[in-house]
C-alpha positions as CSV (number, residue, x, y, z in Angstrom):
1,M,98.1,37.4,7.3
2,V,97.7,39.4,4.1
3,L,95.1,41.8,3.2
4,K,91.9,40.3,1.4
5,L,89.3,42.6,0.0
6,Y,86.2,41.5,-1.6
7,N,85.9,42.3,-5.4
8,T,82.3,43.3,-6.6
9,L,83.4,41.8,-10.0
10,T,84.3,38.7,-9.1
11,R,82.3,38.3,-6.2
12,K,84.9,36.7,-3.6
13,K,87.8,37.8,-1.2
14,E,90.8,38.1,-3.2
15,I,94.5,38.8,-2.1
16,F,95.2,42.3,-2.5
17,K,98.1,42.8,-4.8
18,P,98.7,46.5,-6.1
19,I,99.9,47.2,-9.6
20,N,103.0,48.9,-8.4
21,N,104.2,47.2,-5.4
22,K,104.2,49.9,-2.5
23,E,101.9,52.3,-4.3
24,V,98.0,52.1,-4.2
25,R,95.9,53.8,-6.7
26,I,92.2,54.7,-5.6
27,Y,89.2,56.5,-7.3
28,T,86.7,57.1,-5.0
29,C,83.1,58.6,-6.4
30,G,82.6,62.0,-4.8
31,P,79.6,64.4,-3.9
32,T,77.3,65.9,-6.6
33,V,77.7,69.5,-5.0
34,Y,73.9,70.7,-5.3
35,N,73.0,70.2,-1.8
36,Y,74.6,69.1,1.6
37,P,75.4,65.4,1.8
38,H,73.3,63.2,3.9
39,I,74.6,60.7,6.7
40,G,74.4,57.9,4.3
41,N,76.8,59.5,1.9
42,Y,79.2,59.9,4.8
43,R,78.9,56.4,5.6
44,A,80.7,55.8,2.1
45,Y,83.1,58.8,2.9
46,V,84.2,57.2,6.3
47,F,84.5,53.3,4.9
48,E,87.0,54.9,2.4
49,D,88.9,56.8,4.9
50,I,89.3,53.6,6.7
51,L,90.4,51.8,3.9
52,R,92.9,54.6,3.0
53,R,94.1,54.5,6.5
54,Y,94.5,50.9,6.9
55,L,96.6,50.8,3.4
56,K,99.0,53.3,4.7
57,Y,99.1,51.4,8.4
58,K,100.3,48.8,6.3
59,G,103.1,50.7,4.8
60,Y,101.4,51.5,1.2
61,K,101.7,54.8,-0.4
62,V,98.4,55.9,-1.4
63,K,97.6,58.1,-4.3
64,Q,93.8,58.8,-4.2
65,V,91.3,60.8,-6.3
66,M,87.8,61.7,-5.3
67,N,85.9,63.6,-8.2
68,I,83.4,66.6,-7.6
69,T,80.5,66.3,-9.8
70,D,79.7,69.9,-10.3
71,V,77.7,69.8,-13.6
72,D,74.5,67.8,-14.3
73,D,70.8,68.5,-14.2
74,K,70.3,69.1,-10.5
75,T,73.2,71.3,-10.3
76,I,72.0,73.4,-13.4
77,K,68.6,73.6,-12.0
78,G,69.6,74.6,-8.6
79,S,71.7,77.6,-9.9
80,Q,68.9,78.7,-12.1
81,N,66.6,78.7,-9.4
82,E,68.4,81.2,-7.4
83,N,69.6,83.2,-10.4
84,I,73.1,82.5,-9.9
85,S,76.1,81.2,-12.0
86,L,76.7,77.6,-11.7
87,K,80.1,78.2,-10.3
88,E,78.8,80.3,-7.4
89,F,76.3,77.9,-6.7
90,T,78.3,74.4,-6.8
91,S,81.0,76.6,-4.8
92,R,78.8,77.0,-1.7
93,Y,78.4,72.9,-1.5
94,E,81.9,72.0,-2.3
95,K,83.2,74.1,0.6
96,A,80.7,73.1,2.8
97,F,81.7,69.5,2.0
98,F,85.3,70.1,2.8
99,K,84.2,71.6,6.0
100,E,82.1,68.8,6.8
101,L,85.1,66.0,5.9
102,N,87.5,68.0,8.3
103,K,84.7,67.8,11.4
104,L,84.5,64.3,10.7
105,N,88.3,63.6,10.5
106,I,88.4,61.9,7.1
107,G,91.8,62.6,5.6
108,K,92.3,64.6,2.6
109,V,93.1,62.9,-0.4
110,E,95.8,63.8,-3.4
111,F,93.2,65.2,-6.0
112,Y,89.7,66.5,-6.0
113,P,89.1,67.0,-9.8
114,R,85.8,68.8,-10.7
115,A,84.0,67.8,-13.8
116,T,83.9,71.3,-15.3
117,E,87.5,71.2,-15.3
118,H,88.0,68.4,-17.3
119,I,85.7,68.8,-20.2
120,K,88.9,68.5,-22.8
121,E,89.6,65.0,-21.4
122,M,86.1,63.4,-21.5
123,V,85.7,64.9,-25.0
124,N,88.8,63.0,-26.0
125,L,87.3,59.9,-24.6
126,I,83.9,60.7,-26.4
127,K,86.0,60.6,-29.6
128,K,87.9,57.6,-29.0
129,L,84.3,55.7,-28.4
130,I,83.0,57.2,-31.9
131,D,86.2,56.3,-33.7
132,K,86.2,52.7,-32.2
133,N,82.1,52.3,-33.1
134,Y,81.3,52.3,-29.0
135,A,79.3,55.4,-29.7
136,Y,77.2,57.4,-31.9
137,E,75.7,60.7,-32.3
138,S,71.7,61.3,-32.1
139,N,69.4,64.2,-32.2
140,D,69.8,65.2,-28.6
141,G,73.0,64.0,-27.8
142,I,75.9,61.4,-28.1
143,Y,75.5,57.9,-26.6
144,Y,77.3,54.8,-25.7
145,K,76.2,51.6,-27.7
146,I,75.7,49.1,-25.1
147,S,75.3,46.2,-27.7
148,K,78.6,46.8,-28.6
149,F,80.1,45.5,-25.3
150,K,79.6,42.1,-24.6
151,D,80.6,42.0,-20.9
152,Y,78.2,44.9,-20.0
153,G,76.2,43.8,-16.7
154,K,79.1,41.7,-15.3
155,L,79.9,44.2,-12.2
156,A,76.2,44.3,-11.1
157,N,75.8,40.4,-12.3
158,I,72.7,41.6,-14.6
159,N,71.8,40.5,-18.1
160,K,71.8,43.4,-20.5
161,K,68.9,42.4,-22.4
162,S,66.5,42.9,-19.1
163,L,67.6,46.4,-19.1
164,M,64.4,48.9,-18.7
165,S,64.3,52.4,-20.9
166,G,66.1,55.1,-19.1
167,A,67.7,52.8,-16.7
168,S,71.4,54.0,-17.1
169,G,71.5,57.7,-17.3
170,R,71.3,60.9,-15.6
171,V,69.9,63.2,-18.2
172,K,66.3,63.8,-18.9
173,K,64.5,60.5,-19.6
174,D,62.0,62.1,-21.7
175,E,64.6,63.5,-24.0
176,Y,66.1,60.2,-24.8
177,D,66.6,59.9,-28.8
178,K,68.8,57.0,-29.0
179,K,69.1,53.5,-31.0
180,D,68.4,51.0,-28.3
181,V,66.7,51.9,-24.8
182,Q,70.0,50.6,-22.9
183,D,72.3,53.0,-24.3
184,F,73.4,55.8,-22.2
185,A,74.4,59.6,-22.7
186,L,77.9,60.4,-23.0
187,W,77.3,64.1,-24.2
188,K,74.2,66.0,-24.0
189,F,73.5,68.6,-26.6
190,W,72.7,72.1,-25.4
191,D,69.0,72.9,-25.4
192,E,67.1,76.1,-23.9
193,E,66.9,74.7,-20.3
194,D,70.5,74.3,-20.1
195,G,70.3,78.3,-19.9
196,N,74.4,79.1,-20.3
197,V,75.8,76.0,-19.1
198,F,77.6,74.4,-22.2
199,W,80.8,74.1,-23.9
200,E,81.9,74.5,-27.3
201,T,83.7,71.1,-28.4
202,E,84.7,69.4,-31.4
203,I,81.9,67.1,-30.6
204,G,79.3,69.6,-30.5
205,K,77.8,72.6,-28.1
206,G,76.6,70.9,-24.8
207,R,77.7,69.2,-21.5
208,P,78.7,66.0,-20.2
209,G,76.9,63.1,-18.9
210,W,77.8,61.6,-15.6
211,H,79.4,58.8,-16.3
212,I,82.1,59.7,-18.8
213,E,83.3,62.3,-16.0
214,C,84.7,59.7,-14.0
215,S,86.3,57.5,-16.6
216,A,88.2,60.4,-18.0
217,M,89.2,61.9,-14.6
218,S,90.1,58.7,-12.9
219,M,92.5,57.9,-16.2
220,K,94.0,61.3,-16.3
221,Y,95.2,61.2,-12.7
222,L,95.6,57.3,-12.0
223,G,96.5,55.8,-15.7
224,E,94.3,53.4,-17.6
225,T,94.3,50.6,-15.3
226,F,94.6,51.2,-11.4
227,D,94.1,49.2,-8.2
228,I,90.9,50.2,-6.2
229,H,87.4,51.9,-7.3
230,A,85.5,52.2,-4.3
231,G,82.0,53.7,-3.6
232,G,78.5,52.6,-2.2
233,V,76.4,49.7,-3.7
234,D,73.8,52.1,-4.8
235,L,76.5,53.2,-7.6
236,I,77.4,49.7,-8.9
237,F,74.7,50.0,-11.5
238,P,74.4,52.1,-13.7
239,H,77.5,54.2,-12.6
240,H,80.3,51.8,-12.2
241,E,79.0,49.5,-14.7
242,N,79.0,52.5,-17.5
243,E,82.6,53.6,-16.7
244,I,83.7,49.9,-17.2
245,A,81.9,49.9,-20.2
246,Q,83.6,53.3,-21.4
247,S,87.0,52.3,-20.5
248,V,86.8,49.3,-23.1
249,V,88.1,51.8,-25.5
250,T,91.7,51.6,-24.0
251,G,92.1,48.0,-24.2
252,K,93.1,47.3,-21.0
253,K,91.4,46.5,-17.6
254,F,90.1,49.4,-16.0
255,V,90.3,48.5,-12.2
256,N,91.3,45.5,-10.4
257,Y,89.4,45.7,-7.2
258,W,85.7,46.9,-7.1
259,I,84.9,47.9,-3.5
260,H,81.3,48.9,-2.4
261,N,80.2,49.7,0.9
262,E,76.3,49.0,1.9
263,H,73.3,51.1,2.7
264,L,73.0,53.1,5.7
265,L,69.5,52.8,7.2
266,V,67.5,54.8,9.6
267,N,65.3,52.6,12.3
268,N,65.9,50.1,9.7
269,Q,64.0,52.2,7.1
270,K,65.4,53.8,3.9
271,M,66.4,57.3,4.4
272,S,63.8,59.7,3.0
273,K,62.5,63.2,3.7
274,S,58.9,61.9,3.4
275,L,59.4,59.7,6.4
276,G,60.9,62.3,8.4
277,N,64.3,60.3,8.9
278,F,66.6,62.1,6.5
279,Y,69.5,63.6,8.1
280,T,72.5,65.8,7.3
281,L,75.6,66.1,9.1
282,H,74.8,69.6,10.0
283,D,71.5,68.4,11.2
284,L,73.0,66.0,13.6
285,I,75.3,68.9,15.0
286,N,72.5,71.1,15.4
287,K,70.9,68.4,17.7
288,G,74.2,68.7,19.9
289,Y,75.7,65.3,18.5
290,D,79.4,64.6,19.0
291,L,81.4,64.4,15.7
292,K,83.6,61.7,17.1
293,A,80.3,59.6,18.3
294,I,79.2,60.2,14.7
295,R,82.6,58.7,12.8
296,Y,82.7,56.2,15.4
297,L,79.2,55.0,14.6
298,L,79.8,55.0,10.6
299,L,82.8,53.1,10.8
300,S,82.0,50.5,14.0
301,V,80.1,48.2,11.4
302,R,81.8,46.3,8.7
303,Y,81.5,47.9,5.5
304,R,79.7,45.3,3.4
305,Q,76.7,45.0,6.2
306,K,73.8,47.7,6.3
307,L,74.1,50.1,9.1
308,N,70.9,50.9,11.1
309,F,71.4,54.2,12.0
310,T,69.1,55.3,15.5
311,F,69.8,58.0,17.7
312,E,70.2,55.2,20.8
313,A,73.0,53.6,18.6
314,L,74.5,57.3,18.1
315,Q,74.3,57.6,22.2
316,S,75.9,54.4,22.5
317,A,78.5,55.5,20.3
318,K,79.4,58.5,22.0
319,N,79.6,56.7,25.5
320,T,82.0,54.2,23.8
321,V,84.1,57.1,22.4
322,D,84.1,58.6,25.9
323,K,85.1,55.3,27.5
324,L,87.8,54.9,24.8
325,I,89.4,58.9,25.5
326,D,89.0,58.4,29.4
327,F,91.2,55.2,28.9
328,I,93.6,57.3,27.0
329,D,93.5,59.8,29.6
330,R,94.0,57.5,32.3
331,I,97.1,56.0,30.6
332,K,98.7,59.2,29.8
333,T,98.4,60.5,33.1
334,L,99.0,57.2,34.9
335,K,102.0,57.8,37.8
336,T,103.4,54.7,39.3
337,N,106.7,53.6,41.0
338,I,106.0,49.8,40.4
339,K,108.4,47.6,38.3
340,D,107.6,46.9,34.8
341,N,105.2,44.2,34.0
342,K,106.5,41.8,31.3
343,N,103.2,40.5,30.5
344,I,101.7,43.8,29.3
345,N,104.1,43.6,26.3
346,S,102.8,40.5,25.7
347,L,98.9,41.9,25.7
348,I,100.1,44.7,23.6
349,K,101.8,42.0,20.9
350,K,98.4,39.7,20.9
351,V,95.9,42.6,20.3
352,K,98.3,44.2,17.6
353,K,97.9,40.8,15.7
354,K,94.3,40.3,16.4
355,F,93.5,43.6,15.2
356,E,95.5,43.3,12.1
357,N,94.2,40.3,11.2
358,S,90.8,41.2,11.4
359,M,91.4,44.2,9.0
360,D,93.3,41.9,6.8
361,D,90.1,40.1,6.6
362,D,88.1,42.3,4.2
363,L,88.6,45.2,6.8
364,N,86.4,43.5,9.4
365,I,86.7,46.4,11.8
366,S,83.8,45.1,13.9
367,S,86.2,42.2,14.8
368,A,89.2,44.6,15.4
369,L,87.2,46.5,17.8
370,S,85.9,43.7,20.0
371,Y,89.8,42.8,20.4
372,L,90.4,46.3,21.2
373,F,88.0,46.7,24.0
374,K,89.0,43.3,25.3
375,F,92.6,44.4,25.7
376,I,91.1,47.7,27.4
377,T,89.2,45.9,30.0
378,K,92.2,43.6,30.6
379,I,94.8,46.9,31.2
380,N,91.8,48.5,33.4
381,K,91.8,45.7,35.5
382,L,95.5,45.6,35.7
383,I,95.4,49.2,36.6
384,S,93.3,48.8,39.4
385,E,95.4,46.0,40.8
386,N,98.3,48.5,40.5
387,K,100.3,46.5,38.0
388,V,101.0,48.7,35.3
389,S,104.3,50.6,35.2
390,K,104.8,54.0,33.8
391,S,107.0,52.5,31.2
392,N,104.0,50.1,30.7
393,A,101.7,53.0,30.2
394,K,103.9,54.6,27.7
395,N,103.5,51.2,25.5
396,I,100.1,50.9,25.8
397,Y,99.6,54.7,24.8
398,D,101.9,54.2,21.9
399,C,100.0,51.0,20.8
400,M,96.5,53.0,21.1
401,L,97.7,55.9,19.1
402,N,98.9,53.3,16.4
403,F,95.3,51.8,16.2
404,D,94.5,55.4,16.0
405,K,96.2,56.0,12.6
406,V,93.2,53.5,11.4
407,L,90.3,54.8,13.2
408,G,90.8,58.4,13.6
409,I,88.9,59.1,16.8
410,L,91.4,58.8,19.9
411,E,93.6,61.8,19.8
412,H,91.9,64.9,21.2
413,K,93.2,68.2,22.3
414,K,91.4,70.0,25.3
415,E,89.6,72.9,24.4
416,I,91.3,76.4,25.1
417,L,88.0,78.6,26.1
418,S,87.9,82.3,26.8
419,K,87.6,83.6,30.5
420,E,84.1,84.4,30.0
421,I,83.3,81.4,28.4
422,L,84.9,79.6,31.6
423,K,83.2,81.9,34.3
424,L,79.8,80.8,32.8
425,I,80.7,77.1,32.9
426,K,81.6,77.6,36.6
427,E,78.5,79.5,37.2
428,R,76.4,76.5,35.8
429,E,78.3,74.3,38.1
430,I,77.3,76.4,41.2
431,A,74.0,76.6,40.0
432,R,73.6,72.9,39.4
433,K,75.0,72.0,42.7
434,S,72.8,74.4,44.5
435,K,69.9,72.6,42.5
436,N,69.0,75.8,40.7
437,Y,68.4,73.7,37.5
438,K,66.6,76.8,36.0
439,K,69.6,78.8,36.0
440,A,71.7,75.9,35.2
441,D,69.6,75.3,31.9
442,E,69.7,79.0,31.2
443,I,73.3,79.2,30.9
444,R,73.7,75.8,28.9
445,E,71.4,77.2,26.3
446,I,73.9,80.7,26.2
447,L,76.7,78.1,25.9
448,K,75.1,76.2,23.3
449,N,74.3,79.4,21.2
450,R,78.1,80.0,21.4
451,D,78.6,76.8,19.8
452,I,79.9,75.1,23.4
453,I,78.1,71.8,24.4
454,L,78.4,70.7,27.9
455,E,77.9,67.4,29.2
456,D,77.9,66.2,32.8
457,T,79.9,63.1,33.5
458,K,81.0,61.4,36.7
459,Y,84.7,62.6,36.0
460,G,82.9,66.5,36.0
461,V,81.4,68.8,33.3
462,R,82.9,68.5,29.6
463,Y,82.7,70.8,27.0
464,K,83.1,70.7,23.0
465,N,83.3,73.3,20.5
466,I,80.8,72.4,17.7
467,K,81.7,75.5,15.5
């Protein structure tokens, strides 16, 4: 089966054919570094990681760009509120972002361009748009002329005549000075509120609009036409719609496949601070939740379906991950003297085919996981019946690690703890077995304050370092 992906632009599944045979070029919208990303953001980043991993699983070489938006109204205001430079302010959140990507085992991509380091490319693109009459200068900035682009609204499937004032920009709505309410800002001329954040350029003193950043940076690193542009459904309009409009200046098709993941809900509600259901990854870690479980929950539902986050679902994800890791450990340490079971290789081939067929069907990971769990159930039954040889176990283990190239949750290393920490864990076990629960809880809290989380299982106590 060949890989098919749902293209937002055409609103149908299409056979994936990269421009350059075995190389896939991808652009994904990264964070605006004015605060810590919330778990809804990480749903998108995990989905994009699965997409990247599966393309590599299929033998493609991947060249991916994820931008860092480090200049906009929010970053400027944040730096001013703290009376520090824009660079110092955004660096804090950028650094935290990369640490969190690592914690969720989201693989590194090839390029992470910052907007502030690509002003020249943005200015050059804006100049081309002006030269071809797609943009014009106003009192407060330079705007894109939507009336000039006949296909505007095609990605979002909307009629451009229905657009409302201020719907397509990220600069201050009350400062628009444009010919048409639909037009969006490419460049904002400097004003006093921007303070010392500006660039002296051929098109004037100021700073870029949000949308021009991605068009300029994607073209620099991936070319004027590339394979995949991915992101959350909230970016379809206006951001991605505007990127397409800006790219018209090249005379070429901008992107072949537009892929968007659905929203993450919390208890079936939109996440918001006013509802008290707004969570960052840092919040979940502080509550003691397992990183592998968080990753698993975020990837376990097909990307085009809404994902409902609940703490019950997170606990269920943790239980599932524990079972998967227990299975890996069981297979890895299996010692038997029986002959090879030829049926095992047949089971491996079948699950591999079903896993890949599911993923080829627009990354249907829910289906892929269901086949994986059925396979594990069958193997566990055969182990209980003493029908799995050491050689069979090795093949099963290799099969699971192969799947983990896509999932990124199964491999684990035993934590190496200090003698002091190990002593405390042992003391707590003694206290717990002697029903001195007060002392056991006190030791648990001491360990938690040292970033060690304990979990009591039927296999004994487990510990994780959450630093």
